[in-house]
C-alpha positions in Angstrom: -29.0 5.7 8.8 -28.1 4.7 12.4 -25.3 6.7 13.8 -22.9 5.6 16.5 -23.8 8.5 18.8 -26.9 10.5 19.6 -25.6 13.8 18.3 -23.2 14.5 15.4 -19.8 15.9 16.4 -19.7 17.9 13.2 -22.5 19.1 10.9 -21.9 20.9 7.6 -24.9 22.7 6.1 -24.8 24.1 2.6 -21.0 24.7 2.6 -20.1 26.6 -0.6 -16.7 27.9 -1.9 -16.0 29.5 -5.2 -12.9 30.6 -7.0 -14.0 33.2 -9.5 -16.9 31.6 -11.5 -15.8 28.1 -10.5 -17.7 26.5 -7.6 -15.2 24.1 -5.9 -17.9 23.2 -3.2 -21.6 23.7 -4.0 -23.9 23.5 -1.0 -22.2 20.5 0.7 -24.0 18.8 3.6 -22.3 16.3 5.8 -22.5 14.8 9.3 -19.8 13.1 11.2 -20.5 11.3 14.5 -18.2 10.5 17.4 -16.7 7.1 17.1 -17.0 6.6 13.4 -14.6 6.5 10.5 -16.2 8.4 7.6 -14.9 8.3 4.1 -14.8 11.4 1.8 -14.6 10.2 -1.8 -14.4 11.8 -5.2 -12.5 12.1 -8.4 -9.6 14.6 -8.8 -11.2 18.0 -8.8 -14.3 16.9 -7.1 -13.8 19.3 -4.2 -12.3 17.2 -1.5 -9.2 19.4 -0.8 -11.2 22.6 -0.7 -13.7 21.0 1.7 -11.1 19.8 4.2 -9.2 23.1 4.0 -12.4 24.8 5.2 -12.8 22.4 8.0 -9.2 23.0 9.0 -9.4 26.8 8.7 -7.0 27.1 5.8 -9.9 28.5 3.6 -13.1 30.3 4.5 -16.5 29.3 3.0 -18.5 31.8 1.0 -21.7 30.6 2.5 -23.1 27.7 4.6 -22.7 26.8 8.3 -20.3 24.7 10.3 -21.8 23.3 13.5 -19.5 21.8 16.1 -21.1 19.9 19.0 -24.4 21.5 18.2 -23.1 25.1 18.1 -22.4 27.2 14.9 -18.7 28.1 14.6 -16.3 29.9 12.4 -12.8 28.4 11.9 -10.6 31.3 10.9 -7.2 29.4 11.0 -5.6 26.0 11.4 -4.5 27.0 14.9 -8.1 27.7 15.8 -9.2 24.4 14.3 -6.6 22.5 16.4 -7.8 24.4 19.5 -11.4 23.5 18.6 -10.5 19.8 18.4 -9.8 19.3 14.7 -6.5 17.6 13.7 -5.2 16.8 10.3 -2.6 14.4 9.0 -1.5 15.6 5.6 -0.7 13.4 2.5 2.6 15.3 2.1 4.7 15.3 5.2 5.9 18.6 6.7 9.0 17.5 8.5 12.5 18.9 8.8 14.9 16.1 8.0 17.9 17.6 10.0 15.8 17.8 13.2 14.9 15.0 15.6 11.5 13.5 16.1 10.9 15.5 19.3 12.1 18.7 17.7 9.7 18.3 14.7 6.8 17.7 17.1 7.8 20.7 19.2 7.8 23.3 16.4 4.1 22.5 15.6 2.9 22.6 19.2 1.7 25.8 20.9 3.7 27.2 23.7 7.4 26.6 24.4 7.5 23.3 26.3 11.1 22.0 26.8 12.3 19.4 24.3 12.7 16.9 27.3 8.9 17.2 28.0 8.0 16.9 24.4 10.2 13.8 24.0 8.4 12.2 27.0 5.0 13.0 25.6 6.0 11.6 22.2 7.3 8.4 23.7 4.1 8.0 25.8 1.6 8.6 23.0 3.6 6.5 20.5 3.7 3.6 22.9 0.0 3.9 23.8 -1.1 3.8 20.2 1.4 1.3 18.9 3.3 3.8 16.8 6.9 3.2 18.0 9.1 6.2 17.7 12.5 7.2 19.2 12.1 10.9 20.2 15.8 11.7 19.7 16.2 9.9 16.3 16.8 12.2 13.3 14.1 12.3 10.7 16.6 11.7 7.8 17.3 8.3 9.3 13.7 7.2 9.4 11.6 5.3 6.9 8.5 6.8 5.3 6.3 4.7 7.6 8.1 6.1 10.7 7.7 9.6 9.4 4.0 9.2 9.1 4.0 8.1 12.7 5.5 11.4 13.6 2.7 13.2 11.8 0.0 11.1 13.6 1.6 11.5 17.0 2.0 15.2 16.5 -1.7 15.4 15.6 -2.7 13.3 18.6 -0.7 15.5 21.0 -3.2 18.2 20.2 -6.0 15.9 21.7 -8.3 16.1 18.6 -11.9 14.9 18.6 -11.9 14.8 14.8 -8.9 13.6 12.8 -8.7 14.2 9.1 -6.5 11.7 7.2 -5.6 12.6 3.6 -4.4 9.6 1.6 -2.7 8.1 4.6 -1.7 4.7 3.0 -0.2 6.0 -0.2 3.4 5.5 1.0 3.0 2.4 3.2 3.7 -1.3 2.8 0.8 -3.7 3.3 2.1 -4.5 6.7 2.3 -0.8 7.7 -1.3 -0.3 6.4 -2.5 -3.0 8.8 -0.7 -1.3 11.6 -2.3 2.1 10.7 -5.7 0.6 10.5 -5.3 -0.8 14.0 -4.4 2.7 15.3 -7.5 4.2 13.5 -9.8 1.6 15.0 -8.4 2.3 18.4 -9.1 6.0 18.0 -12.6 5.2 16.8 -13.2 3.0 19.8 -12.1 5.9 22.1 -14.9 8.0 20.6 -12.9 10.0 18.2 -14.2 10.7 14.7 -12.0 10.2 11.6 -12.6 11.7 8.2 -10.7 9.4 5.8 -9.8 10.5 2.3 -8.5 7.9 -0.1 -8.5 6.6 -3.7 -8.0 3.1 -2.5 -11.6 1.8 -2.4 -11.0 -1.7 -1.1 -9.3 0.0 1.9 -12.4 2.2 2.3 -14.6 -0.8 2.3 -12.5 -2.5 5.0 -12.2 0.5 7.3 -15.0 3.0 6.9 -18.6 2.8 8.4 -20.0 5.5 6.1 -18.9 7.4 3.0 -19.9 10.7 1.4 -19.2 11.0 -2.4 -18.5 14.4 -4.1 -18.7 15.0 -7.8 -18.0 18.4 -9.3 -18.2 20.0 -5.9 -21.6 18.5 -5.0 -22.6 15.6 -2.7 -24.0 13.0 -5.1 -24.5 10.2 -2.7 -23.7 8.5 0.6 -23.3 4.8 1.3 -22.1 2.1 3.7 -18.9 1.0 2.0 -19.0 -2.6 3.2 -22.4 -3.0 1.4 -20.9 -1.9 -1.9 -18.2 -3.1 -4.2 -15.2 -1.1 -5.2 -16.7 -0.9 -8.7 -20.1 0.4 -7.5 -18.4 3.1 -5.3 -16.2 4.2 -8.2 -19.4 4.4 -10.4 -20.9 6.8 -7.9 -17.7 8.9 -7.9 -17.4 9.1 -11.6 -21.0 8.9 -12.7 -20.2 6.0 -15.1 -18.7 2.5 -15.1 -14.9 2.5 -14.7 -13.0 1.0 -17.7 -11.7 -2.5 -16.9 -8.1 -2.9 -18.0 -7.9 -5.1 -21.0 -4.7 -7.2 -20.8 -2.3 -7.1 -23.6 -2.2 -10.1 -25.9 0.6 -12.5 -25.3 3.7 -11.8 -27.4 6.8 -13.9 -28.1 9.5 -12.5 -25.8 12.6 -11.1 -27.5 15.9 -12.4 -26.4 17.4 -8.9 -26.7 16.5 -6.2 -24.1 15.7 -2.7 -25.2 17.0 -1.2 -22.0 19.6 -2.6 -19.6 21.4 -1.5 -16.4 24.4 -3.4 -15.3 25.8 -3.4 -11.8 25.2 0.2 -11.2 26.1 1.8 -7.9 26.0 5.5 -7.3 25.8 8.0 -4.5 22.8 10.3 -4.2 23.1 14.0 -5.1 20.8 14.9 -2.2 22.2 15.3 1.4 19.6 12.8 2.7 19.1 10.9 -0.5 19.6 7.1 -1.0 22.6 5.7 -2.9 22.0 3.0 -5.5 23.6 -0.3 -4.7 24.5 -2.7 -7.5 21.4 -2.2 -9.6 20.9 -4.5 -12.6 17.8 -4.9 -14.8 16.7 -5.8 -18.3 13.6 -4.5 -20.0 12.3 -6.4 -23.0 9.9 -5.3 -25.8 6.2 -6.1 -25.2 6.4 -6.2 -21.4 5.5 -4.0 -18.5 7.9 -4.3 -15.6 7.1 -2.9 -12.1 9.3 -1.7 -9.3 7.6 -1.3 -6.0 9.0 0.8 -3.1 8.3 3.1 -0.3 9.2 6.7 -1.1 12.8 7.6 -0.5 14.4 4.2 -1.2 16.2 5.1 -4.4 13.4 5.5 -6.9 14.3 9.1 -7.7 18.0 8.3 -8.1 17.2 5.3 -10.3 14.8 7.4 -12.5 17.5 10.1 -12.9 20.1 7.6 -14.1 17.6 6.0 -16.5 16.5 9.3 -18.0 20.0 10.8 -18.3 19.3 13.6 -15.9 22.3 12.1 -14.1 25.0 10.3 -15.9 26.3 6.9 -15.0 29.9 6.2 -14.0 30.6 4.4 -17.3 28.7 4.6 -20.6 28.1 0.8 -20.7 26.3 0.7 -17.4 23.2 1.9 -19.2 22.4 0.6 -22.6 19.5 1.5 -24.9 18.7 -0.6 -28.0 22.1 -2.2 -27.5 24.1 1.0 -27.5 25.9 2.4 -24.4 24.1 5.6 -23.3 25.3 6.0 -19.7 27.0 9.3 -20.7 24.2 10.5 -23.0 21.9 13.2 -21.8 18.0 13.1 -21.7 17.6 14.7 -25.2 19.9 12.1 -26.8 18.0 9.2 -25.2 14.7 10.7 -26.3 16.0 11.0 -29.8 16.7 7.2 -29.7 13.1 6.5 -28.9 12.8 6.6 -25.1 10.5 8.8 -23.0 10.4 9.6 -19.4 7.6 10.6 -17.1 8.8 12.0 -13.7 7.0 11.8 -10.4 6.7 15.5 -9.9 4.0 16.9 -12.1 4.6 20.6 -11.5 8.1 21.9 -11.7 9.8 18.7 -13.1 7.4 17.3 -15.8 5.9 20.7 -16.6 6.5 24.4 -16.1 3.5 25.4 -14.0 3.1 28.9 -15.5 3.5 27.9 -19.2 0.6 26.9 -21.3 0.0 23.3 -22.2 1.1 23.8 -25.8 4.3 25.4 -24.6 4.9 22.4 -22.3 4.4 20.1 -25.3 7.3 22.0 -27.0 9.6 21.6 -24.0 10.0 17.8 -24.4 9.0 17.1 -28.0 10.7 19.8 -30.1 13.8 17.7 -30.7 12.0 14.5 -31.7 9.0 15.9 -33.6 10.2 17.4 -36.8 6.9 19.3 -37.3 7.5 21.4 -34.2 10.7 23.0 -35.4 11.8 24.7 -38.6 15.4 26.0 -38.3 15.4 28.4 -35.4 11.7 28.7 -35.2 9.0 26.8 -33.3 5.7 25.9 -35.0 3.2 26.9 -32.4 0.3 25.8 -34.6 1.7 22.3 -34.6 2.2 22.4 -30.9 -1.5 23.3 -30.4 -2.5 20.6 -32.8 -0.5 18.0 -30.8 -2.1 19.3 -27.6 -5.6 18.6 -29.1 -4.5 15.1 -30.0 -3.4 14.6 -26.4 -6.6 16.0 -25.0 -8.7 13.7 -27.2 -6.7 10.6 -26.7 -6.4 10.8 -22.9 -9.6 12.7 -22.2 -7.8 15.7 -20.6 -10.4 18.1 -19.1 -9.4 21.7 -19.1 -11.1 25.1 -18.5 -9.7 26.9 -21.6 -8.3 26.0 -25.1 -4.7 26.3 -24.0 -4.5 26.9 -20.2 -1.5 27.1 -17.9 -0.4 23.7 -16.7 -1.0 24.7 -13.1 -4.7 25.3 -13.7 -5.4 21.6 -14.3 -6.3 19.2 -11.6 -3.7 16.6 -10.7 -5.4 13.8 -12.6 -5.9 15.8 -15.7 -2.3 17.2 -15.7 -1.0 13.6 -15.3 -3.1 12.5 -18.3 -1.6 15.4 -20.3 2.0 14.5 -19.3 1.5 10.8 -20.2 -0.1 11.7 -23.5 2.6 14.2 -24.4 5.2 11.4 -24.1 3.5 8.3 -25.4 1.7 9.7 -28.5 5.1 9.9 -30.3 5.2 6.1 -30.5 8.1 5.5 -28.1 9.8 2.1 -27.8 11.0 2.5 -24.2 8.9 4.2 -21.6 10.0 4.9 -18.0 7.2 6.1 -15.7 7.6 7.1 -12.1 4.3 7.1 -10.1 2.0 7.0 -13.2 -1.2 7.5 -11.2 -0.1 9.2 -8.0 -3.1 10.9 -6.5 -5.2 10.2 -9.6 -8.9 9.2 -9.4 -10.1 5.7 -10.5 -11.3 6.8 -13.9 -8.2 8.6 -14.9 -6.0 5.9 -13.5 -7.7 3.3 -15.6 -7.3 5.3 -18.8 -3.5 5.8 -18.1 -3.0 2.1 -17.3 -4.8 1.0 -20.5 -2.7 3.4 -22.5 0.4 1.8 -21.2 -1.0 -1.7 -21.8 -1.8 -0.8 -25.4 1.7 0.5 -26.0 3.2 -2.8 -24.6 1.0 -4.7 -26.9 2.5 -2.7 -29.7 6.0 -3.8 -28.7 7.1 -1.0 -26.3 9.1 -1.9 -23.2 7.7 -0.2 -20.2 9.2 0.3 -16.7 6.7 1.5 -14.0 8.0 2.7 -10.6 5.2 2.9 -8.2 4.2 2.9 -4.5 0.8 1.5 -5.3 0.8 -2.3 -5.1 -2.8 -2.5 -6.4 -1.7 -0.8 -9.5 1.4 -2.9 -10.0 -0.5 -6.2 -9.5 -3.2 -5.1 -11.9 -1.2 -4.5 -15.1 2.5 -5.4 -14.8 4.1 -8.7 -16.0 7.1 -8.8 -13.7 7.7 -7.2 -10.3 10.6 -6.3 -8.0 11.0 -4.1 -5.0 13.5 -1.4 -4.2 14.7 -0.8 -0.6 17.6 1.3 0.6 18.9 1.6 -2.9 18.9 -2.2 -3.5 16.8 -4.0 -6.1 15.3 -7.4 -5.3 15.0 -10.1 -7.9 12.1 -9.8 -10.4 9.3 -12.3 -10.1 6.3 -12.9 -12.5 3.3 -11.2 -10.9 1.3 -14.5 -11.0 4.0 -16.1 -8.9 4.1 -13.6 -6.0 1.7 -11.7 -3.7 1.3 -8.5 -1.8 2.8 -9.8 1.4 5.9 -11.1 -0.3 6.4 -7.8 -2.1 5.6 -5.8 1.1 8.4 -7.6 2.9 10.8 -6.8 0.1 9.8 -3.2 0.2 10.8 -3.3 3.9 14.3 -4.6 2.8 13.8 -8.3 3.5 15.1 -10.1 0.4 14.9 -13.7 1.4 17.1 -16.0 -0.6 18.9 -13.2 -2.3 22.4 -12.1 -1.7 23.0 -8.5 -0.8 
């Protein structure tokens, strides 16, 4: 393969890392050249996170060699990695909302440069790379796209030669993705190397010159993404063909919604949360309705009201099966036939330290009669339900009944979805159904929801992934600053139109 430079910037030889008997990385070889955008691809649990943590000094390899500019090196810490010339932009932002942009940058930089100097540097770099930022703006007032710019500018102020980008477009509108790609291509043209991690394979095809694919901790292939299809890349990642979503058969639409919200406005419980502003929606049986939005625009607040984790101002503002439930708690709504899958897998949807069967009990004991007899819990029944979930959703686990925190993100998400939907619910509210989930697991989750809709369930999907929403929803709206746009049939809209609505531009709609 022809490289863009005579010598690689970074060479990894036989990099290996184990946790007990489990090999997270098994003799990984990889070369990255100056001036290239190189994709690192793989399923959940393939070893990507462990690999980049070793490059960034957060973990130490058990064996193997890291060669930087032709010389073997050891990277004992992230601070040393940054000094060496390795920068990283993380998927989950590490920003203090009560501080300004310049203050957030300053706390991550070595030394004690005055805020005035840092602000000048931020303004200069942000202007140079087309990442407009106001150094003295407070983070809590900024959009998610602007917050990502802070992370990128903070990284660039360290003058890296290699930039690691972990799922950088997962929280961006299509327009913001285009802007980010322009920045990354500019960095490439300046001779910097970029290691790009993403589950969005069409983006990888558009952006990356080469790709290395991991499976079960091993390198199983390399490719030139533009010479492949998304399906062929996914096949290399998974080792088999990815299931193609089978659309639900057309159903006659009922005139009566199973779930409704009427003119709901509500303040957020969080200091820097987003209040809901005059939200109305109807959810009918047999349909999958999508709500697109950038994180922090009211999705969490909306989910809390729908699930009963927060009560509405008046009972009639939320109705379920025609009955007012605005003042009913989550258990009461579950008992009526609704289920809820929250965005946060560990801590909200599951208790990390509890076993999977115990996590089954937490949400199902009041609606599954076999789980409870008087004051006693039937643990045998819980384990039987767990095995049904494992079989139906292909949940892969290391033991018969492991702790929730031991599962990879994708397998834990399949468990959570299965726990809720195998009880044959009629209303399903899912927040970020495939967040950080690999292509194979995502396809299985989406098909499960499609099959439930075909059986007459009403499903609401809240997601930041437009590819997902356009793939399997029937109607689509966007939420921005706590306001919901009109819904449109998916066949009658497009990504750009929804992207504009995600930015708060609701053309032809009254505020």
